[in-house]
C-alpha positions in Angstrom: 25.0 62.5 16.9 27.2 60.3 19.0 30.2 62.2 20.6 32.4 59.2 20.0 33.4 58.6 16.3 34.4 55.0 15.5 37.9 54.6 14.2 37.4 51.3 12.4 34.6 49.6 10.5 34.5 46.9 13.1 33.9 49.6 15.8 31.2 51.2 13.7 29.4 47.8 13.2 29.6 47.1 17.0 28.1 50.5 17.8 25.4 49.9 15.2 24.6 46.5 16.7 24.4 48.0 20.2 22.1 50.8 18.9 19.8 48.1 17.4 19.7 46.1 20.6 16.2 44.8 21.1 15.3 45.0 17.4 14.3 42.1 15.3 17.3 39.8 14.7 16.6 39.6 11.0 16.5 43.4 10.8 19.9 43.6 12.7 21.5 41.2 10.2 20.2 43.2 7.2 21.4 46.5 8.7 24.8 45.2 9.5 25.1 43.8 6.0 24.1 47.1 4.3 26.4 49.1 6.6 29.5 46.9 6.1 29.0 46.6 2.4 28.7 50.4 2.1 31.6 51.2 4.3 34.0 48.7 2.7 33.0 49.8 -0.8 33.7 53.4 0.2 37.0 52.4 1.7 38.0 50.5 -1.4 37.0 53.5 -3.6 39.2 55.8 -1.5 42.5 53.9 -0.9 44.3 57.1 0.1 42.0 57.9 3.0 42.4 56.1 6.3 39.5 54.2 7.9 39.3 56.8 10.7 39.1 59.7 8.3 36.6 57.9 6.1 34.3 57.1 9.0 34.5 60.7 10.2 33.3 61.8 6.7 30.6 59.2 6.4 29.2 60.1 9.8 27.8 63.2 8.1 26.4 61.5 5.0 25.6 57.8 5.8 24.9 58.7 9.4 26.4 57.7 12.8 25.3 54.3 14.2 22.4 55.8 16.3 21.0 57.6 13.3 21.3 54.6 11.0 19.6 52.4 13.7 16.7 54.9 13.9 16.3 54.9 10.2 16.1 51.2 10.0 13.6 51.0 12.9 11.4 53.6 11.3 11.6 52.0 7.8 10.9 48.6 9.3 7.7 49.9 10.9 6.5 51.4 7.6 7.3 48.2 5.6 5.6 45.9 8.1 2.5 48.1 8.0 2.4 47.9 4.2 2.9 44.1 4.2 0.5 43.3 7.1 -2.9 41.9 6.3 -5.6 44.6 6.0 -7.1 45.1 9.4 -10.9 44.7 9.4 -13.3 46.1 11.9 -13.1 44.4 15.3 -15.7 41.6 15.3 -18.6 42.5 17.5 -19.3 38.8 18.5 -17.2 35.7 18.9 -19.1 34.2 15.9 -17.9 36.9 13.6 -14.4 36.5 15.0 -14.5 32.8 14.3 -15.4 33.3 10.6 -13.0 36.3 10.2 -10.1 33.9 9.7 -11.2 33.5 6.1 -10.3 37.2 5.5 -6.7 36.9 6.7 -4.3 36.4 3.7 -1.8 34.8 6.1 -4.2 31.9 6.5 -3.9 30.9 2.9 -0.2 31.6 2.9 0.1 29.1 5.8 -2.1 26.6 4.0 0.0 26.8 0.8 3.2 26.4 2.9 1.8 23.3 4.6 0.9 21.8 1.3 4.3 22.7 -0.1 6.2 21.5 3.0 6.2 17.8 2.1 8.0 18.5 -1.2 10.5 20.9 0.4 11.0 18.6 3.4 11.8 15.7 1.1 14.2 17.9 -0.9 16.0 19.2 2.2 16.3 15.8 3.8 17.6 14.2 0.6 20.1 17.1 0.1 21.5 16.7 3.6 21.6 12.9 3.5 23.3 12.9 0.1 25.7 15.7 1.0 26.8 14.2 4.3 27.1 10.7 3.0 29.1 11.8 -0.1 31.3 14.0 2.1 32.1 11.1 4.4 32.7 8.8 1.5 35.1 11.2 -0.3 37.1 12.0 2.9 39.6 9.4 1.9 40.3 11.4 -1.2 41.7 15.0 -1.3 38.4 16.1 -3.0 36.4 15.2 0.1 37.3 18.3 2.1 36.4 20.9 -0.6 33.3 19.0 -1.4 32.2 19.1 2.3 32.9 22.8 2.5 30.8 23.5 -0.7 28.0 21.3 0.8 28.0 23.3 4.1 27.9 26.5 2.1 24.9 25.2 0.1 23.1 24.5 3.4 23.4 28.1 4.4 22.3 29.3 1.0 19.3 27.1 1.0 18.4 28.4 4.5 18.2 31.9 3.0 15.8 30.7 0.3 13.7 29.0 3.0 13.7 32.2 4.9 12.2 34.0 1.9 9.4 31.4 1.8 8.7 31.7 5.5 8.5 35.5 5.3 6.4 35.5 2.1 3.9 32.8 3.1 3.9 32.9 6.9 4.5 36.7 7.4 7.5 36.1 9.8 10.3 38.7 9.3 13.4 36.9 8.1 16.8 38.1 6.8 16.7 39.5 3.3 20.5 39.6 3.0 23.2 37.1 3.9 26.1 37.9 6.2 28.5 40.3 4.4 31.7 38.6 3.4 34.5 41.3 3.2 36.6 41.1 0.1 39.8 41.4 2.2 39.1 38.3 4.2 41.1 35.3 3.3 39.5 32.0 2.1 40.6 30.4 5.4 38.8 33.1 7.4 35.7 32.6 5.3 35.7 28.8 5.8 36.4 29.2 9.5 33.5 31.6 9.7 31.2 29.2 7.9 31.9 26.3 10.4 31.9 28.5 13.5 28.6 30.2 12.6 25.8 28.6 14.6 23.4 29.4 11.7 25.1 26.8 9.5 24.6 23.9 12.0 21.1 25.0 13.0 20.2 25.3 9.3 21.4 21.7 8.8 19.3 20.5 11.7 16.3 22.5 10.4 16.5 20.9 7.0 16.5 17.4 8.6 13.5 18.3 10.8 11.5 19.6 7.8 10.9 16.0 6.6 8.8 14.9 9.6 7.3 18.3 10.0 6.5 18.6 6.3 4.9 15.2 6.4 2.7 16.2 9.4 1.8 19.5 7.9 0.8 18.1 4.5 -1.2 15.2 6.0 -3.0 17.4 8.4 -3.8 20.0 5.8 -5.1 17.5 3.3 -7.1 15.5 5.9 -8.8 18.6 7.3 -9.6 20.0 3.9 -10.9 16.7 2.6 -13.2 16.1 5.6 -14.6 19.6 5.7 -15.1 20.0 2.0 -16.6 16.5 1.8 -19.1 17.3 4.6 -20.1 20.5 2.8 -20.2 19.2 -0.8 -21.9 15.9 0.0 -25.2 17.4 1.2 -25.2 20.0 -1.7 -24.8 17.2 -4.2 -27.7 15.3 -2.5 -29.9 18.3 -2.7 -29.0 18.9 -6.3 -29.8 15.3 -7.1 -33.2 15.5 -5.3 -34.0 18.7 -7.2 -33.3 16.9 -10.5 -30.2 19.0 -11.4 -27.8 16.0 -11.1 -28.1 12.3 -11.6 -25.5 10.0 -10.1 -27.4 6.8 -11.1 -26.8 5.5 -7.6 -27.9 8.3 -5.4 -26.0 10.0 -2.6 -26.4 8.4 0.8 -25.5 9.5 4.3 -24.8 7.0 7.0 -27.0 3.9 7.4 -30.6 3.3 6.7 -31.5 4.4 10.3 -30.7 8.0 9.4 -33.1 10.1 7.3 -30.9 11.8 4.7 -33.3 14.8 4.7 -32.5 15.3 8.4 -28.8 14.3 8.2 -27.9 16.6 5.3 -28.4 19.9 7.1 -26.4 18.7 10.1 -23.6 17.5 7.8 -23.5 20.8 5.9 -23.4 22.9 9.0 -20.8 20.6 10.6 -18.7 20.8 7.5 -18.8 24.7 7.6 -17.7 24.7 11.2 -15.0 22.1 10.5 -13.8 24.1 7.6 -13.3 27.3 9.5 -11.9 25.4 12.5 -9.4 23.9 10.1 -8.4 27.4 8.9 -7.8 28.5 12.5 -5.6 25.4 13.0 -3.7 26.2 9.7 -3.1 29.8 10.7 -1.9 28.7 14.2 0.6 26.2 12.7 1.8 28.9 10.2 2.5 31.3 13.1 4.2 28.6 15.2 6.4 27.4 12.3 7.4 31.0 11.4 8.7 31.5 15.0 10.3 28.1 14.9 12.1 28.8 11.6 13.3 32.1 12.9 14.7 30.5 16.0 16.6 27.9 14.0 17.7 30.1 11.1 18.2 33.5 12.7 20.0 33.1 16.1 19.4 36.0 18.5 21.7 38.9 17.9 22.8 37.8 14.5 26.2 36.8 15.8 
């Protein structure tokens, strides 16, 4: 237990933040939110007790900053192990490693995120464009300022929702709680905090960037899947037609008359399989990259 007992909640939070130095920024934000919410609720429930006395009592129940930091670190390790994709045996050959991407749940999470990103990108860009244009247009009226404040607050709220999508589908740790807003803070302090928080402006930029990124992700995912599935399914349909199982009344052809379909079909089928698994590797790489990019934009280092 730390020999120095904090006298105020602010000191306690500063010590907790120092104790969590080097930890995941999203974890730091969640830990600070939980600690501040608990401490202020205890202070509100015991108005006759001073902050210093309350913190001295809580040090033995909730824990001092170092103890709380250790608890969060240990809990985070346990949770991440539970949420991580099941680890398979290490592939004995590069070939097995190449095909093992199909066993990683994060691959399909990334694929779904890429397909969804066009819709979310359009929504985010439209929301920002409409919000900024209406805010500027209403600035000549008294309603313009509160409208702009509400719009900026909505940007931060949407960024938390996006964070949950990123963590669920891409596996990147994101904040699960917003910044704690103390009940004793004035509205002017809260508004000032909203506009001075780098998260608000980075979230705004992220929402604008999601339109071109979402377009690229969606186009790439659809193109890769269509090509690889087409290369695999085409020969299968041709073989089924030749075997008499299917009749397309026009037959399935590959290339020009200079290629023998019987020879081209196996190459197309194998090429389609290779392209499919290569596409899954590309999808997983993009998912990992975007997860880190989203964290850099939505969770500034240190959770300041």
